[in-house]
C-alpha positions in Angstrom: 96.2 86.0 77.1 93.0 87.7 75.8 91.7 91.1 76.9 88.9 89.4 78.8 91.3 87.1 80.6 93.5 90.0 81.5 90.6 92.0 83.0 89.2 89.0 84.9 89.6 89.4 88.7 91.9 86.7 90.2 90.0 84.9 92.9 91.0 82.6 95.8 89.7 79.7 93.7 92.3 80.6 91.0 95.1 80.5 93.6 93.9 77.2 95.0 93.7 75.7 91.5 97.2 76.8 90.6 98.6 75.3 93.8 96.4 72.2 93.9 95.2 72.8 97.4 91.7 73.4 98.8 90.0 76.7 98.3 89.2 76.8 102.0 92.9 76.7 103.0 93.6 79.5 100.6 90.8 81.6 101.9 92.0 81.1 105.5 95.4 82.3 104.5 94.3 85.3 102.4 91.8 86.4 105.0 94.2 85.8 107.8 91.5 83.9 109.6 92.3 83.4 113.3 92.3 80.0 115.0 93.6 78.1 112.0 96.7 75.9 112.2 98.1 76.2 108.7 101.8 75.2 108.2 104.1 78.1 107.6 105.3 76.6 104.4 101.8 76.3 103.0 101.0 79.9 104.1 104.1 81.2 102.3 103.2 79.3 99.1 99.7 80.7 99.1 100.9 84.3 99.5 103.6 83.9 96.9 101.3 82.5 94.3 98.6 85.1 95.1 101.1 87.8 94.5 102.3 86.2 91.2 98.8 85.9 89.9 97.9 89.5 90.9 95.3 88.5 93.5 93.5 91.5 95.1 90.9 91.1 97.8 87.3 91.9 96.6 86.5 94.4 99.2 82.7 94.5 98.5 82.5 90.7 98.9 84.6 90.8 102.0 82.4 93.6 103.5 79.3 91.5 102.7 80.7 88.5 104.5 82.0 90.4 107.5 79.2 92.9 107.8 81.9 95.7 107.9 83.2 97.9 105.1 85.9 99.5 107.4 84.9 102.8 106.0 84.1 105.9 108.0 82.2 108.6 106.0 82.6 112.2 107.2 80.0 114.6 105.9 81.5 118.0 105.4 79.7 121.4 105.2 80.6 123.4 102.1 83.3 125.4 103.9 86.6 126.5 102.5 89.4 124.0 103.0 91.4 126.2 105.3 94.4 125.4 107.6 92.2 124.2 110.5 90.1 121.9 108.3 93.1 120.3 106.6 94.8 119.7 110.0 91.6 118.2 111.4 91.1 115.8 108.4 94.7 114.8 108.2 94.9 113.7 111.8 91.5 111.9 111.8 92.5 110.1 108.6 95.9 109.0 110.1 94.3 107.6 113.3 91.7 105.7 111.3 94.2 104.3 108.9 96.3 102.9 111.7 93.3 101.1 112.9 92.6 99.6 109.5 89.8 102.0 108.5 89.5 104.5 105.6 88.2 108.0 106.0 86.0 109.2 103.1 84.6 112.7 102.9 81.7 114.1 101.0 80.1 117.5 100.8 76.4 117.5 99.9 75.3 120.4 97.7 71.8 121.9 97.4 70.1 120.5 94.3 72.9 117.9 93.9 71.9 114.8 91.9 74.8 112.4 92.9 73.8 109.3 94.9 74.8 109.8 98.5 78.0 108.0 99.4 76.3 106.4 102.5 74.2 104.4 100.0 77.1 103.4 97.7 79.8 102.7 100.2 77.8 101.3 103.1 80.1 102.8 105.7 80.4 101.4 109.2 80.0 104.9 110.7 78.8 108.2 109.3 80.0 111.4 111.0 78.6 114.9 110.6 81.1 117.7 111.0 78.2 120.2 111.2 74.7 119.6 112.3 72.6 117.5 109.9 68.9 117.8 109.3 66.8 115.1 110.9 65.6 114.0 107.5 69.2 113.4 106.4 70.0 111.4 109.5 66.9 109.3 109.0 67.9 108.6 105.3 71.3 107.5 106.4 69.8 105.1 109.0 67.3 103.8 106.4 70.2 103.0 104.0 71.5 100.4 106.5 74.1 102.5 108.4 73.9 101.6 112.0 76.2 104.2 113.5 75.5 107.9 112.8 77.4 110.5 115.0 76.0 113.9 114.3 74.2 116.8 116.0 70.6 116.8 114.7 69.3 120.1 113.3 65.6 120.3 113.9 64.0 122.2 110.9 65.8 125.7 110.9 66.6 125.8 114.6 70.1 126.1 116.1 71.7 122.7 116.8 71.9 121.5 120.4 75.3 121.7 122.1 77.1 118.4 122.3 78.9 119.1 125.6 82.3 119.7 124.0 84.1 123.0 124.6 85.8 123.5 121.2 82.9 125.8 120.1 83.3 128.1 123.1 85.6 130.5 121.2 83.2 133.4 120.8 82.4 133.3 124.5 86.1 133.4 125.3 86.7 136.3 122.8 84.0 138.5 124.4 85.1 137.7 128.0 88.7 138.6 127.1 87.8 142.0 125.7 85.6 142.8 128.7 88.4 141.8 131.0 90.7 144.2 129.1 88.4 147.0 130.0 86.8 147.4 126.6 83.3 148.7 126.8 82.1 149.2 123.3 82.3 146.1 121.2 81.7 145.2 117.6 81.4 141.9 115.9 83.3 141.4 112.5 81.9 138.5 110.5 82.9 137.1 107.1 81.1 137.9 103.9 81.9 134.5 102.4 78.5 132.9 101.7 79.9 129.4 102.1 80.4 129.8 105.8 77.3 131.9 106.6 76.0 129.2 109.0 79.2 129.1 110.9 79.4 132.9 111.1 75.8 133.0 112.3 76.6 130.4 115.0 79.6 132.3 116.3 77.9 135.6 116.1 74.9 134.3 118.1 77.1 132.9 120.9 79.2 136.1 121.1 76.0 138.2 121.3 74.5 136.0 123.9 77.7 136.2 126.0 77.9 139.9 125.8 74.2 140.3 126.8 74.8 138.0 129.8 77.9 139.9 130.9 76.7 143.5 130.3 73.0 143.5 129.6 73.7 145.1 126.2 74.5 144.0 122.7 77.2 144.8 120.2 77.5 148.5 119.4 78.2 147.5 115.7 78.1 144.4 113.7 79.0 143.8 110.0 80.4 141.2 107.7 83.9 142.4 106.5 85.4 142.1 103.1 88.7 143.5 101.8 87.1 146.2 99.7 84.9 147.6 102.4 87.0 147.0 105.5 88.5 150.5 105.7 85.2 152.3 105.6 83.5 149.9 108.0 86.3 150.1 110.6 86.6 153.9 110.4 82.9 154.1 111.0 83.2 151.9 114.1 86.1 153.9 115.5 84.1 157.1 114.9 81.3 155.8 117.1 83.6 154.8 119.9 84.1 151.1 119.3 87.2 150.0 121.3 87.1 146.2 120.9 86.3 143.8 118.0 85.4 140.1 118.1 86.4 138.8 114.7 85.0 135.6 113.1 88.5 134.3 112.4 92.1 135.5 112.0 91.7 136.6 108.4 88.9 138.9 109.4 90.9 140.1 112.5 93.8 141.0 110.2 91.6 143.0 107.9 90.2 145.0 110.9 93.7 145.6 112.4 95.1 146.6 109.0 92.2 149.0 108.4 92.6 150.6 111.9 96.4 151.1 111.4 96.0 152.6 108.0 93.6 155.1 109.4 96.1 156.3 111.9 94.8 154.4 115.0 96.9 152.4 117.4 96.3 148.7 118.1 95.5 147.8 120.8 95.5 151.3 122.4 92.6 152.6 120.4 91.2 149.3 119.2 91.7 145.8 120.6 91.0 142.9 118.2 90.7 139.2 118.9 90.6 136.6 116.2 89.7 132.9 116.1 91.4 129.6 115.0 95.0 130.6 115.8 96.1 130.0 112.2 99.7 130.6 111.2 98.7 134.1 110.2 98.0 135.0 113.8 101.6 134.8 115.0 103.1 136.1 111.8 101.0 139.2 111.4 102.3 142.5 112.8 101.0 143.3 115.3 100.5 139.6 116.2 96.9 138.6 116.7 95.3 137.4 119.9 93.3 134.4 118.9 91.3 131.4 120.1 93.2 128.2 119.6 91.3 124.9 119.0 93.6 121.9 118.9 92.2 120.8 115.5 94.7 117.9 115.3 93.7 116.7 118.7 90.0 117.1 117.8 90.6 115.1 114.7 92.1 112.3 116.8 89.1 112.4 119.2 86.6 112.3 116.3 88.4 109.3 114.8 88.4 107.5 118.2 84.7 108.3 118.5 84.1 106.7 115.1 86.2 103.6 116.0 84.3 103.2 119.3 81.1 103.0 117.5 82.4 100.7 114.8 83.8 98.2 117.3 81.3 98.6 120.1 84.0 99.9 122.4 83.5 102.4 125.2 83.1 106.0 124.0 86.4 107.9 124.5 86.6 110.6 127.1 86.8 114.1 125.9 90.1 115.6 126.9 91.8 119.0 126.6 91.9 118.6 122.8 88.2 119.3 122.8 88.5 122.7 124.6 89.1 126.1 123.1 91.7 128.4 124.8 92.9 131.9 124.3 96.4 132.8 123.0 97.1 136.4 124.0 99.3 138.5 121.7 99.8 142.1 120.7 96.4 142.9 119.2 94.8 143.0 122.7 97.8 143.3 125.0 100.3 146.2 125.3 102.7 144.1 127.4 
């Protein structure tokens, strides 16, 4: 066999020729076409010969014929691949795989020159994990994608709320600290530039909630990094801060650690509430009160949302998996 022969894709016509039967019959078997009465013996012969010859379906051609690629494209923001993100993607991928769809992810970068995957893959559905600029959404539609599920970001404005409660964490954090009798609050953000947009969104909701509840804003607000945490937290304590809303559990741990090292008690002198309820929250000493989002459940919901669009099925109902809830631990409770 020559190299060119070895590299040639085996087709349904090759299988039909080897068996001496019609190509139509072979195509019906290989595509598992419904409504066809093909004898079991013939079906088994086709499948056996296809396997022997090394037949593989030509997915691009199949997609062209059916009008479906069975691909769901998820556009990710340039965030760190942390515990929550991995759990979310794993669960979404599993649900889609069971339904016969593949989950493909992409992360656009400013100034990137790669051709967008929505143009090369022709996905059935495009999902945006974070808000997408209207220009991007238009480009996706113009490429032929019929189903785009994303919050649209108008220019530089904040994205509109989508009605789900998983993003309510900052509101829950503020309300919990106020309910604990804390009166002078600070917001601790992250200095990681990759998540600046997410930090800004959480900070804005926390600030808005505090203003609604008390008529005042945060007494202090800073992005925390390991090198400057001690100085920042000592400054907050000196000005009377007694409660901290942390962007996530990593930041909450930095704040708690800095307070303890400076001789202050947590939560007596300073109550701290984190976000994401990562494994760190329960392992840290003292354990961290945190906002839990069922990222696996949310992944399932997002996958079902994509499937409903791809198959023209009713949109799934948002259940408890789309809600954020508080897990109270030692960093805010003395009991």
